[in-house]
TIKOL-241077 format. One record per residue (C-alpha): z, x, y; residue in three letters; residue number from 1. Coordinates in steps of 0.1 Angstrom, whole numbers. Layout:
TIKOL-241077
{pt {Z X Y} ALA NUM}
...
END
This chain:
TIKOL-241077
{pt {-203 -119 275} MET 1}
{pt {-166 -127 269} THR 2}
{pt {-134 -106 271} LEU 3}
{pt {-131 -106 233} ASP 4}
{pt {-166 -93 228} ILE 5}
{pt {-161 -65 253} ALA 6}
{pt {-127 -56 237} GLN 7}
{pt {-143 -54 203} ASN 8}
{pt {-171 -31 215} PHE 9}
{pt {-145 -9 232} LEU 10}
{pt {-125 -7 200} ILE 11}
{pt {-157 3 182} ALA 12}
{pt {-163 31 207} LEU 13}
{pt {-127 44 204} LEU 14}
{pt {-131 45 166} ILE 15}
{pt {-162 66 170} GLY 16}
{pt {-144 89 194} ALA 17}
{pt {-114 92 171} LEU 18}
{pt {-134 104 142} VAL 19}
{pt {-158 124 164} GLY 20}
{pt {-131 145 179} ILE 21}
{pt {-124 162 146} ASP 22}
{pt {-162 167 139} ARG 23}
{pt {-166 182 174} GLU 24}
{pt {-139 208 166} LYS 25}
{pt {-155 216 133} LYS 26}
{pt {-189 219 150} LYS 27}
{pt {-175 246 173} ASP 28}
{pt {-156 265 146} ASN 29}
{pt {-176 261 114} GLU 30}
{pt {-213 265 108} PRO 31}
{pt {-233 237 94} GLY 32}
{pt {-218 209 115} HIS 33}
{pt {-243 195 141} THR 34}
{pt {-229 160 148} ALA 35}
{pt {-201 159 174} GLY 36}
{pt {-181 133 193} ILE 37}
{pt {-211 118 211} ARG 38}
{pt {-230 112 179} THR 39}
{pt {-201 94 163} TYR 40}
{pt {-195 72 194} ILE 41}
{pt {-231 62 193} LEU 42}
{pt {-229 55 155} LEU 43}
{pt {-200 32 161} ALA 44}
{pt {-218 15 189} LEU 45}
{pt {-249 10 167} VAL 46}
{pt {-228 -5 140} GLY 47}
{pt {-211 -29 164} ALA 48}
{pt {-243 -39 181} ALA 49}
{pt {-260 -45 147} ALA 50}
{pt {-231 -67 136} ALA 51}
{pt {-232 -86 168} TRP 52}
{pt {-269 -93 166} ILE 53}
{pt {-265 -104 130} SER 54}
{pt {-239 -129 141} LEU 55}
{pt {-261 -142 169} GLN 56}
{pt {-291 -146 146} LEU 57}
{pt {-270 -159 117} ASP 58}
{pt {-285 -134 93} THR 59}
{pt {-272 -103 76} ALA 60}
{pt {-306 -86 74} TRP 61}
{pt {-303 -71 109} THR 62}
{pt {-271 -53 100} PHE 63}
{pt {-285 -43 66} ALA 64}
{pt {-316 -29 82} ALA 65}
{pt {-296 -9 107} ALA 66}
{pt {-274 5 79} LEU 67}
{pt {-305 15 59} LEU 68}
{pt {-319 32 90} ALA 69}
{pt {-287 51 98} VAL 70}
{pt {-283 62 61} SER 71}
{pt {-319 74 59} ALA 72}
{pt {-315 94 92} THR 73}
{pt {-282 109 81} VAL 74}
{pt {-296 119 46} ILE 75}
{pt {-328 133 62} ALA 76}
{pt {-307 155 85} GLY 77}
{pt {-286 167 56} TYR 78}
{pt {-317 176 36} VAL 79}
{pt {-334 195 65} LEU 80}
{pt {-302 213 73} GLN 81}
{pt {-297 225 37} ASN 82}
{pt {-333 238 37} ARG 83}
{pt {-328 259 67} THR 84}
{pt {-294 274 56} GLN 85}
{pt {-287 297 27} GLU 86}
{pt {-253 282 18} ASP 87}
{pt {-254 245 10} ALA 88}
{pt {-230 223 29} ILE 89}
{pt {-211 193 18} GLY 90}
{pt {-217 156 25} LEU 91}
{pt {-184 150 43} THR 92}
{pt {-198 146 78} SER 93}
{pt {-227 124 66} GLU 94}
{pt {-204 101 47} ILE 95}
{pt {-181 100 77} ALA 96}
{pt {-211 90 99} ALA 97}
{pt {-219 60 76} ILE 98}
{pt {-182 51 75} ALA 99}
{pt {-180 50 114} VAL 100}
{pt {-211 28 115} PHE 101}
{pt {-195 3 91} LEU 102}
{pt {-162 4 109} LEU 103}
{pt {-179 -4 141} GLY 104}
{pt {-195 -34 124} GLY 105}
{pt {-161 -45 110} MET 106}
{pt {-146 -47 145} VAL 107}
{pt {-173 -72 157} VAL 108}
{pt {-172 -92 125} ILE 109}
{pt {-135 -99 131} GLY 110}
{pt {-114 -72 114} TYR 111}
{pt {-105 -49 143} PRO 112}
{pt {-70 -41 130} SER 113}
{pt {-82 -31 95} LEU 114}
{pt {-111 -11 111} ALA 115}
{pt {-87 9 133} VAL 116}
{pt {-64 16 103} ALA 117}
{pt {-93 28 82} LEU 118}
{pt {-105 49 111} ALA 119}
{pt {-71 66 113} VAL 120}
{pt {-72 73 75} VAL 121}
{pt {-108 87 79} THR 122}
{pt {-97 109 107} SER 123}
{pt {-67 122 87} ALA 124}
{pt {-88 129 57} VAL 125}
{pt {-112 149 78} LEU 126}
{pt {-85 168 97} ALA 127}
{pt {-63 177 67} TYR 128}
{pt {-91 194 48} LYS 129}
{pt {-72 226 39} GLN 130}
{pt {-39 209 28} PRO 131}
{pt {-58 185 6} LEU 132}
{pt {-79 212 -10} HIS 133}
{pt {-47 233 -16} GLY 134}
{pt {-30 203 -32} LEU 135}
{pt {-60 198 -56} VAL 136}
{pt {-59 235 -65} GLU 137}
{pt {-23 232 -76} ARG 138}
{pt {-30 202 -98} ILE 139}
{pt {-36 212 -134} GLY 140}
{pt {-52 193 -163} SER 141}
{pt {-17 185 -177} GLU 142}
{pt {-8 169 -144} ASP 143}
{pt {-40 147 -145} ILE 144}
{pt {-34 136 -181} PHE 145}
{pt {2 127 -172} ALA 146}
{pt {-8 106 -143} GLY 147}
{pt {-34 88 -164} ILE 148}
{pt {-8 81 -191} LYS 149}
{pt {15 66 -165} LEU 150}
{pt {-13 44 -151} LEU 151}
{pt {-21 31 -186} ILE 152}
{pt {15 23 -192} ALA 153}
{pt {19 6 -159} SER 154}
{pt {-13 -14 -155} PHE 155}
{pt {-25 -20 -191} ILE 156}
{pt {5 -21 -214} ILE 157}
{pt {30 -37 -191} LEU 158}
{pt {11 -69 -182} PRO 159}
{pt {6 -75 -220} LEU 160}
{pt {43 -76 -227} LEU 161}
{pt {62 -110 -227} PRO 162}
{pt {87 -114 -199} ASP 163}
{pt {112 -133 -220} THR 164}
{pt {140 -124 -244} ALA 165}
{pt {128 -119 -280} VAL 166}
{pt {161 -117 -298} ASP 167}
{pt {186 -145 -307} PRO 168}
{pt {212 -132 -281} TRP 169}
{pt {188 -131 -252} GLY 170}
{pt {194 -95 -244} ALA 171}
{pt {160 -78 -252} ILE 172}
{pt {132 -84 -227} ASN 173}
{pt {102 -63 -237} PRO 174}
{pt {87 -65 -201} TYR 175}
{pt {119 -52 -185} LYS 176}
{pt {125 -26 -211} LEU 177}
{pt {90 -12 -207} TRP 178}
{pt {94 -13 -169} LEU 179}
{pt {124 9 -174} LEU 180}
{pt {103 33 -195} VAL 181}
{pt {77 34 -167} ILE 182}
{pt {105 41 -142} LEU 183}
{pt {118 70 -162} ILE 184}
{pt {84 85 -166} ALA 185}
{pt {75 79 -130} GLY 186}
{pt {107 96 -118} LEU 187}
{pt {98 127 -138} SER 188}
{pt {65 129 -120} LEU 189}
{pt {81 122 -86} VAL 190}
{pt {106 149 -91} GLY 191}
{pt {78 173 -102} TYR 192}
{pt {56 166 -72} VAL 193}
{pt {86 168 -48} ALA 194}
{pt {96 201 -62} THR 195}
{pt {61 215 -60} ARG 196}
{pt {56 204 -24} VAL 197}
{pt {91 209 -9} LEU 198}
{pt {104 237 -31} GLY 199}
{pt {131 235 -58} LYS 200}
{pt {162 229 -36} ALA 201}
{pt {146 204 -12} HIS 202}
{pt {126 187 -40} GLY 203}
{pt {155 180 -62} THR 204}
{pt {176 166 -33} ALA 205}
{pt {148 142 -23} VAL 206}
{pt {143 131 -59} THR 207}
{pt {180 125 -63} GLY 208}
{pt {183 103 -32} LEU 209}
{pt {151 83 -39} THR 210}
{pt {157 81 -76} GLY 211}
{pt {193 69 -71} GLY 212}
{pt {180 39 -51} LEU 213}
{pt {163 27 -83} VAL 214}
{pt {183 40 -112} SER 215}
{pt {209 68 -111} SER 216}
{pt {210 68 -149} THR 217}
{pt {172 74 -152} ALA 218}
{pt {174 101 -125} THR 219}
{pt {202 118 -144} THR 220}
{pt {183 118 -176} LEU 221}
{pt {153 133 -158} ASN 222}
{pt {173 161 -143} PHE 223}
{pt {191 167 -176} ALA 224}
{pt {158 173 -193} ARG 225}
{pt {146 195 -164} VAL 226}
{pt {177 217 -167} SER 227}
{pt {165 229 -201} ARG 228}
{pt {137 248 -184} SER 229}
{pt {160 263 -158} GLU 230}
{pt {181 285 -181} THR 231}
{pt {164 316 -167} GLU 232}
{pt {178 311 -132} THR 233}
{pt {213 305 -144} GLY 234}
{pt {226 289 -112} ASP 235}
{pt {219 252 -118} GLY 236}
{pt {230 242 -83} HIS 237}
{pt {197 225 -74} ALA 238}
{pt {198 203 -105} ILE 239}
{pt {235 195 -100} THR 240}
{pt {229 185 -64} ALA 241}
{pt {201 162 -73} GLY 242}
{pt {222 145 -100} ILE 243}
{pt {252 141 -77} LEU 244}
{pt {231 127 -49} LEU 245}
{pt {218 101 -73} ALA 246}
{pt {254 92 -82} TRP 247}
{pt {263 90 -45} LEU 248}
{pt {235 65 -39} VAL 249}
{pt {248 45 -69} MET 250}
{pt {282 41 -53} PHE 251}
{pt {267 31 -20} ALA 252}
{pt {242 7 -36} ARG 253}
{pt {271 -10 -55} THR 254}
{pt {291 -14 -23} ALA 255}
{pt {260 -29 -6} ALA 256}
{pt {256 -54 -34} LEU 257}
{pt {292 -65 -31} VAL 258}
{pt {290 -68 7} SER 259}
{pt {261 -92 2} PHE 260}
{pt {276 -113 -25} MET 261}
{pt {313 -113 -15} SER 262}
{pt {324 -96 18} PRO 263}
{pt {360 -103 10} SER 264}
{pt {357 -84 -23} LEU 265}
{pt {343 -54 -4} LEU 266}
{pt {375 -53 17} GLN 267}
{pt {395 -48 -15} THR 268}
{pt {373 -24 -34} MET 269}
{pt {361 -1 -5} TRP 270}
{pt {390 23 -10} LEU 271}
{pt {383 34 -46} PRO 272}
{pt {345 35 -39} PHE 273}
{pt {350 55 -7} ALA 274}
{pt {372 79 -27} ALA 275}
{pt {348 83 -56} MET 276}
{pt {318 84 -33} GLY 277}
{pt {334 109 -9} GLY 278}
{pt {343 133 -38} VAL 279}
{pt {307 130 -51} THR 280}
{pt {293 137 -16} ALA 281}
{pt {315 168 -12} ILE 282}
{pt {304 183 -45} PHE 283}
{pt {267 174 -39} ALA 284}
{pt {268 190 -5} GLY 285}
{pt {284 222 -18} TRP 286}
{pt {259 225 -46} HIS 287}
{pt {230 218 -23} TYR 288}
{pt {241 246 1} ARG 289}
{pt {245 269 -29} ALA 290}
{pt {210 261 -41} SER 291}
{pt {196 268 -6} MET 292}
{pt {214 302 -6} LYS 293}
{pt {201 310 -41} ALA 294}
{pt {166 301 -30} ALA 295}
{pt {169 324 0} ALA 296}
{pt {181 352 -23} HIS 297}
{pt {152 347 -46} ARG 298}
{pt {127 348 -18} ARG 299}
{pt {142 380 -4} SER 300}
{pt {142 396 -38} GLY 301}
{pt {180 403 -36} HIS 302}
{pt {188 429 -62} ALA 303}
{pt {211 419 -90} GLY 304}
{pt {208 382 -85} PHE 305}
{pt {204 362 -117} SER 306}
{pt {175 342 -104} GLY 307}
{pt {152 371 -93} ASP 308}
{pt {124 360 -115} ARG 309}
{pt {126 324 -105} GLY 310}
{pt {116 294 -127} MET 311}
{pt {82 286 -140} GLU 312}
{pt {76 250 -129} LEU 313}
{pt {60 228 -155} ARG 314}
{pt {52 191 -155} ASN 315}
{pt {83 174 -171} PRO 316}
{pt {65 142 -179} PHE 317}
{pt {71 129 -214} SER 318}
{pt {63 93 -222} LEU 319}
{pt {78 98 -257} GLY 320}
{pt {112 107 -242} SER 321}
{pt {111 78 -219} ALA 322}
{pt {104 54 -248} VAL 323}
{pt {133 69 -267} GLN 324}
{pt {156 62 -238} PHE 325}
{pt {143 27 -236} GLY 326}
{pt {151 22 -273} PHE 327}
{pt {187 35 -268} VAL 328}
{pt {190 12 -238} PHE 329}
{pt {180 -18 -259} ALA 330}
{pt {206 -9 -285} VAL 331}
{pt {234 -7 -260} VAL 332}
{pt {223 -40 -244} LEU 333}
{pt {226 -57 -278} LEU 334}
{pt {261 -42 -282} ALA 335}
{pt {273 -54 -248} VAL 336}
{pt {259 -89 -254} LYS 337}
{pt {276 -90 -288} PHE 338}
{pt {309 -80 -273} ALA 339}
{pt {307 -106 -246} GLN 340}
{pt {300 -134 -270} GLU 341}
{pt {322 -125 -299} ASN 342}
{pt {352 -107 -283} ALA 343}
{pt {359 -124 -250} PRO 344}
{pt {396 -119 -255} GLY 345}
{pt {393 -82 -248} LEU 346}
{pt {392 -91 -212} GLY 347}
{pt {370 -85 -182} VAL 348}
{pt {379 -48 -181} TYR 349}
{pt {365 -40 -215} VAL 350}
{pt {333 -60 -208} VAL 351}
{pt {330 -42 -175} SER 352}
{pt {333 -8 -192} GLY 353}
{pt {307 -17 -218} LEU 354}
{pt {283 -33 -193} ALA 355}
{pt {288 -5 -168} GLY 356}
{pt {279 21 -194} SER 357}
{pt {244 6 -193} VAL 358}
{pt {239 -7 -158} ASP 359}
{pt {264 -11 -129} VAL 360}
{pt {243 -36 -109} ASP 361}
{pt {243 -64 -135} ALA 362}
{pt {281 -65 -140} ILE 363}
{pt {287 -60 -102} THR 364}
{pt {266 -91 -93} LEU 365}
{pt {282 -111 -121} SER 366}
{pt {318 -103 -110} ILE 367}
{pt {311 -107 -73} ALA 368}
{pt {295 -141 -77} GLU 369}
{pt {325 -154 -96} ASN 370}
{pt {353 -140 -75} THR 371}
{pt {379 -165 -64} GLY 372}
{pt {414 -161 -48} ASP 373}
{pt {432 -129 -38} SER 374}
{pt {444 -122 -73} SER 375}
{pt {409 -123 -85} ASP 376}
{pt {398 -99 -58} LEU 377}
{pt {421 -72 -71} VAL 378}
{pt {410 -78 -107} GLN 379}
{pt {373 -79 -96} ALA 380}
{pt {377 -46 -77} ALA 381}
{pt {393 -30 -107} SER 382}
{pt {366 -42 -130} ALA 383}
{pt {337 -30 -108} ILE 384}
{pt {355 4 -104} SER 385}
{pt {358 7 -142} ILE 386}
{pt {321 -1 -146} ALA 387}
{pt {312 26 -121} ALA 388}
{pt {335 51 -139} LEU 389}
{pt {321 42 -173} ALA 390}
{pt {286 46 -159} ASN 391}
{pt {295 80 -145} THR 392}
{pt {310 91 -178} ALA 393}
{pt {278 81 -197} VAL 394}
{pt {256 100 -172} LYS 395}
{pt {279 130 -175} CYS 396}
{pt {275 128 -213} GLY 397}
{pt {237 127 -209} MET 398}
{pt {238 160 -189} VAL 399}
{pt {262 177 -214} ILE 400}
{pt {242 166 -245} VAL 401}
{pt {207 167 -232} LEU 402}
{pt {210 193 -205} GLY 403}
{pt {214 231 -206} ALA 404}
{pt {226 259 -185} GLY 405}
{pt {252 259 -157} ALA 406}
{pt {244 223 -147} ALA 407}
{pt {264 210 -176} ARG 408}
{pt {296 227 -165} ARG 409}
{pt {291 219 -128} GLN 410}
{pt {284 182 -135} VAL 411}
{pt {315 180 -158} ALA 412}
{pt {337 194 -131} VAL 413}
{pt {324 170 -105} ALA 414}
{pt {328 141 -130} THR 415}
{pt {365 151 -135} ALA 416}
{pt {370 150 -98} ALA 417}
{pt {355 116 -95} VAL 418}
{pt {377 103 -123} PHE 419}
{pt {408 118 -105} ILE 420}
{pt {398 100 -73} ALA 421}
{pt {392 67 -91} GLY 422}
{pt {424 71 -112} GLY 423}
{pt {444 78 -81} ALA 424}
{pt {435 43 -68} TRP 425}
{pt {445 27 -101} PHE 426}
{pt {478 46 -100} TRP 427}
{pt {485 35 -65} LEU 428}
{pt {477 -1 -73} ARG 429}
{pt {499 -1 -103} ALA 430}
{pt {527 15 -83} THR 431}
{pt {524 -12 -55} VAL 432}
{pt {524 -40 -81} LEU 433}
{pt {554 -27 -100} SER 434}
{pt {572 -21 -67} GLY 435}
END
């Protein structure tokens, strides 16, 4: 007997106790549950002992025979219990018993950390019975088909695509383009699930923040499409808040990229980005509070409010729309590449505006990596600011063209305020230089 062996057996016993606590509670409160904490502790002990004996005898048959005996006992108990009760019971406790036996064996074999983690997962699945059943009840056939389509696009189609450029200009990479298509489709599902679980106001805010970390453009497109089904409520505040929060993350992410590549450049460009980001944050916060108040009015049935009937929530997943956006993205990429190679005299500002209309990250990293002296810092800060403003203008155009309802006007007003904040910095810089 060594300390390691004793520790492994103790971990196995604790695993049995962890799962057995939930079963003990169920035994007291629900009919049909006969096994409690003592039974599960003993099952974990039998699994650990069988695994230890197998290791000592250098054969797996001992553990296999013990597993067979435990499974036969558990199944026999299930059959006898169903014969004596009018209502048939499920197999959850029986499957949990076999799982505890196997987890006890895993500890002795040499995987205690994995066994403990799986025991925690098992205990959570057993404890959260009602929430899990409620979640499944809210999932419709359309939601299942949408998830299957996304899995096919991610794990079957994506690996088959070449991860190299296929055009003479080196701009179109099928793998990266399809990855963007998956991103857009996935964001639609994330927003839908978040809204179903957290409610409309909270769900859109979470989706805006998390989606902005990946692609504020894709997130904006998603919300613009969702706004078409929100025309009944008429307020649009929740959609606008989600869009502006995604934009806010874009400003913060760009500043973070610059700080990593060129800290000196960040000292020059922090003022315009703080101004544009601050204005975005103010508008996002105001619309979020307005959406929360609107949700409270709808819940209380406030008379005369335009959103009394609420909004019927439908799955916004559309792989076709995502593919269309990927095609548009590819066309814009070709246009930017053509401008960079055939019209370099237009200057870094024009290139920044063109590139920023598609993606801010690429032009930001390119400029930050090639920044030199102090004069270049000012030019680089101006170029990145132009890219951010161009990207904001394109996203605003998406909302106006593809969206509907009050969100279009609200986003347009916020965009104007962002341009005023960014334009103020350019005016100040021009005034200082001319002075």
